[in-house]
N, C-alpha and C positions, 0 to 999 in steps of 0.2 A: 584119498581119504576114504571111498568107498573099499572093503576086503573082499578078496574075491573067496567068497566062501558058498557053502551049499546051499544056506539061508539064503542068500543073495540069488542066486540063482532060481529058487522056489518061487523069490516074490518076482523074479523077471518070467515065468512062466505065469503068474495069474495077471502081470501087466499083459505079457504077448498077447493071452488070450483073450483077456478083455478089448483090447485096442485092433484086432485082428492082425497082429502084424506077426510075420513070419523070419524079424529077427532072433539069431540062436541064443538058447538061454546063457551060454555063455560068455557073451558080451555084456554083461552086467556087471559091473563092478565102478569103484571109483580112484582117483588121482587129480593129482594137480596137472591142468592140463595148462600151458600157457600163460605159465608162471615166471616170474624172477627171483635171483638167490634175495634174502632178506637173513639178516641178523639174529638170533634168539633173543638179544635185547630189544626189538623190537615187537617180539611177543612172549615176552618172557612165564608167561602161563602157559605156553606149548610143550608137553611132555611125550618124548616120542615110548612108544608100547612093543616090545617083542613078544610076542603070543608063544609060548612053548619051540620060541627060537627059529619058527617059520614063516610065521604071520607078524606084518606089520600094523598097526593102528597109531592112533595118535590119543589122547586125553589133556582135560584142561586144569590146570589147579585152581580150584573154589574155594580152599583153608588151607590151613598150617600142617594138615592131616587129611586132605579128600583132593581125591582127582576123579573129574566123570567123564565118564567115555561115552563109544555104541555100546547097547546090550550085547550084537551081535558077534559084538569083538570078543567078548570074555563069557557068554554064556558057555557051561559045560566045561569051565576051565577051571583049576585051580590056584590059590594066589601066588602057588609056589611057580606054578608056572608063567606068570607074568614077570617079566623085565620090563622095569620103568625107567627112563633116564632123564633127566631135568638137566636145565641150562645146559643143550647142547645147540648149534650151529647146523653143524655136520656130524652122520653118523658113525663116520669114522673117529669121532672124539668120546664115545661110549666106552667107558671104564666102570672100574668101582667106585671110583670116586665121585661119579656123578650118578649111580646108581641108586633107586629107592625102591625098598623094600614095602611089599604087599600083603598087609595081614588080613584084608578080608573084602570079598566083592558082595554086593548087593544089587542083585537085578531087579528093574523096577515091573510089577507084580504085572500089570497089562502087557508086558513084551509079548509078541506074536510073532514067529517068523516066517508067516505067510502074508499077513499083510506088511508087517513092520511097525506093525503100531508099537507105541513105547519101547522103543529103540534106546532106551537109556539107562548105564547104571554108573554106580557108584564106588569104587575104587578108597579104601581108607590105607593109609600108611603105616608102619609099622614105626616111625620114627617121624614127629614134627618137624618139617621143614623150617631149615635158616633162610629167610629171604634176603634178597641182594637184586643188583640188577636185570642177573639172568635167569633168577626165579622170582617170581611173584603170581598172586594169584589174580585171576579176571573178575570184573563184578560183576554179579548177576543182575536179572532186569526185576530188581526189587521196587524202584521207583517209575515202571513202565506200565503203561494199560494194558492188559493182555486180550481187550478188544479192539485196540487198534493198531499195537507195535509190535512187528516194524511192519511200516506201511510200505504198499507196492512204492516203489522208485526208489527205496532207501536204499544209498551204496553200504556195501557190505565187503569184508576182507574174509578170505580163506587161507589157510595154511596148512603145510605139510611136506612130507618126506617122499610120497608117494611118487608114481611112473609118471611119467610126460607125456605118454601116448599108450593107448589099450595093449596092453600085454605086456609091455616095457619093461625096465628095469625100473630098480625104485632111484630115487638122485640122493646123492650122497648130503648134497646142499640141501638144507630148507628153504622154498619155496615159498613165495605167497602170490595171491594176485586179486583182483578185486571183481566182485561181481555185484548183480543189483537183486533185493529182492522183487520178486515177476508176478507175488499174489499176496494181500492182505490177509489177517487173520480170519477173516470170511466168506474168503473166495477160495472155490474148490478147485478153480482151472490150472491148471500146471503143463505146457507144452501141450503135447499130444498122449499126453498121460489119461487123459480123460476123466470119469469117473474113480479111477482105480487111487486118484491123489484125494486126499479130504487135510482142511485146515486146520482140523480139530488139534492134531499135535504134530504136525507137519509144515515147513514153510519150503516152499518154491525157490530158489534162487539161482542165479546164472548169468548169463549174455543173450541179448537175442540175436540170433545167426549163430551162436554156439563157438566154439573153438575156447573158452575158457570154463576149465572144470576140476572138480576133486577128481580122483581116479582110484587107482588101487594101489592100496597102503596107506591113505588118508584117512579112512574111518574111526569114527570118533574125533576129529581134529574141531577147530573152532570154525563157526559163522559167528564173528563179532563184527557190531555196527557201534558207530559213535556215538557217543551220547555227549549233553552238559557238563556230566561228572567225570568224563573219561568214554574208555573203552567197554563195552558190554556185550556179555556173551548171549548171542539170542539163537544159535544152534548148534547144532553137532552134526558133523556131514555122517549121513545112513546109506543111502541109495541112489540107485540110478541108471538109466538105460546106456550100458556103454561108457563112453567120455566125450564130453566136450560136443554133444550131436546137438544141429541147431532145435531142434522140434523136442530136444528131452533134458529140460535143467537137473541141476544136481535138487536133490530133495534130503533136508535135514530134520532132525528132530527137533520142535519148537519148545522151548525150553521155560517159555512163561508159563505152560502146560503144568509142568512137572515141578514147580517152585515147593508147592505145596508139598511133595512128597520129599525131595532134595534137604528143606528145610526141618525135616524130621529128623536129621542125620546132620545136616551140616547149620547149625545155625545163622541165621542174619548177622550183618552188623547191630551192634549193639551201642555203639559210638563212633564219635569223629576218628579220624587216625591222630596217631603219636605226628609231631613237626618232624620234617625233615631234620636231618643233623650233616655237621660240619660244609655247611653251605661255603663255596669257593668262586670268588669271580676272578677268570682271567682277560685281560684287555688282548687282543688279536686284533694283525693289521686289519684294513679294508673297514675300518669301523665295526668291528664286532667283538661281543664281548660272550666270552663262554662261562657257562653258569655251571656248576657242578654241583652232589651232594651225595649223601650216603642215606640210606634207606631207613627211617626208625625202627625203633625196636617194638615189636610186634605182642601184644596180650591178648591175642584170639578174641576181642572183640571187634575188629575193624577189617576190611581189606579196602587196600589205596586201589582206587580207581584211576587215577594220574596224577599228575604236577601242575602244577600254575607258578610261573615264574612273574612278578608282577613289577612295576616299579613302583615307588612312594614319592606321591607328590608334596609339595609343599606344606596342605594341609591335611597329609596323612591319607588320603586317596590311593588307591589302588588301581594301576593300570596295568591289564593284562600285554606281555608282548610273549609269553612263549606259552603250550600247553605240550604237555608229553607225558609217554607213559614210564619212563626211566630217564635217569639223568646220562650226560650234560642235558641241557639247552642249549642254543646259540641266538643271543640278541643281535637283532641287526636293525638298520633302518634309524639309526640315532644318528646325532649330530656328534664330527667329532670336536672335542673339548669339553664334550659333557661329562659331569661328574654323576653319575646314578648311583640312587640307593636302590637297593633289591632285597626282595622277601620271597621267599621261594614257600606254597603252600602243598599239603598232602590234600589230598581230596577223597570222597567217598559218597555214599549215596546219601548221609545223613550230613553232611556237610565237609568244612575244612579246617585245617589249624596251622600256623604261619610258623616258620622259624623265626627265632628274633633272637637278638634284634637284628634288622637290615646289615645289608654288605655294602660296600663303597664299590665304584669300576670308574674306569676311566675309559675315555670314549678316544681312540687313536688312529691316524691313518697307518701307520705301520708299527711294528717292532721288530729291534735288530739287537745281537747280542753285542755289549761292549767289549771291545773297541771296533769302531766302524766307522763308515761314511758314506755319503750320499749325495748327489748332484745338488745344486741349488734349485735349477730345474725340476727335478723329481718334486722339491719340496714345494714349488710354485702350483705345479700342476696338483699336489694334498690341498693348496689353500684353494682353487680354484682362479688362481692368476693367469688369466694369457700373457705371454712372452714374444717379443716380437725378435726375429730371425738377426741372429748378430749380437742382438742386445741382453746382457745377464739381468737376472732379475736381481733386486735388492733383497739379500737376506740379511735377517738380524736375530738373535739369540736373545730373547724375553731375558729381564735380569734375574728373575726367581730361576732361569733352565745354566746361567752361568757357573761353571764347574760340572755341568754335563754333557755340556756339547759347545763347539765353538766353530766358527767361519776358521776356514784354510782354504785359501784360492777359491777356487768356483764348487768346494764343496763342505758339505758342516759334516764335522767331525765327532763323532760321539764318543766319549771319554771313559763315561761310567754306566752307571744302572741308574734309572730315574727320569722322567719328564721332561723332554727336550719343547719348549715350547719356542717357533720360531714365526715371525713376525716377515711376511713378506708385500714389498711395493715393485708392480709391472708398471705395463703399458697402459695408458690413457686412466693413471691416475687407480686404477686396482686397488686394492689392499684385502688381504688375506690372512691367517692364520695356520700352519702346518702344525702336526704335533706327531713326534716322534718317541720312542717308548724305548729306552735300554733296559736291558736285562742280564 
């Protein structure tokens, strides 16, 4: 996530001189070390940048016409020299179909290549984005208190296509890792960087003991923190000494410091988001229900930070069962046979909107494609009824399910689509019910 640039080497020299270290300057750079693959649908705000076709960085979508990245990635570069790609998981997917045109570059006026202060820039797109599950904006920290957020000890996520070892090749797959905010907004300590680190416009984040970090090719990428309303952009990958060293965490540009400047170009949300559309529930085996939806239309007045799937109670109260940044969500922990009433909310920092009306779903033990057969012993297991060796459980088809399924010998035959409700009796007068959905 940190690019191997001359400007980084300049900063490295400052750090090494200040700290009395003998580490060579060329060891300063950023990438994802200790990460694991992730789909772009889990970080749909992330954009890959190829600078002059030779240097790689990342950016984050913060509006339908705006990206934010590190200044050191794009300083001295013309818009035509930046090749941006959205909605991709692997670098091999880059093509004209997912390429974004850049019409303008705005470098923060406080950018200093020696100290890396003000390491932030905005990229304006030639054409507004069309949002989808793989292309969405990340929320800015509009509701967070910049004097306390993010606090030391807060969990954060990094991601990028940078190299996985110092000096190594970039990763074709998008990688992610979890790090910790190591110092709060008023704490100027960061590993062994000494007084070269100041928290005025920087965040110190990493893992105590090292081993996980951003690296070459990751510059400008997101440092994301989970908040009540969803994921929030807290920082941008900026600089650091080598990669994943125990005493040298990653240094990130602090977004809260630059919000007033960002909002001069990218207006903050002015309304709650439009509700999700085309909400669909799909019953699955093992008492699971998948809830999917489409991204609502975007009018420029809001940015969605996440979605919340909730159960609607008898009196209309909502019980959250799943929170996600993208569709679908998997609802678990419900009792087989329960009929659920489900709504999906789109959320941003100003509030939420609910897709209406609620959609229904039935929780089942298993799903089969008719015609199909299952053993009565399996049905007894679904119903939680114990069986004795050599003694078959007694299984009956509920009257409402006749014509959908039937008992044939030691098995239950599913003849057509629909819900098959099966009453089971077993040892010690145990009774239960199994639910088989035919598709």
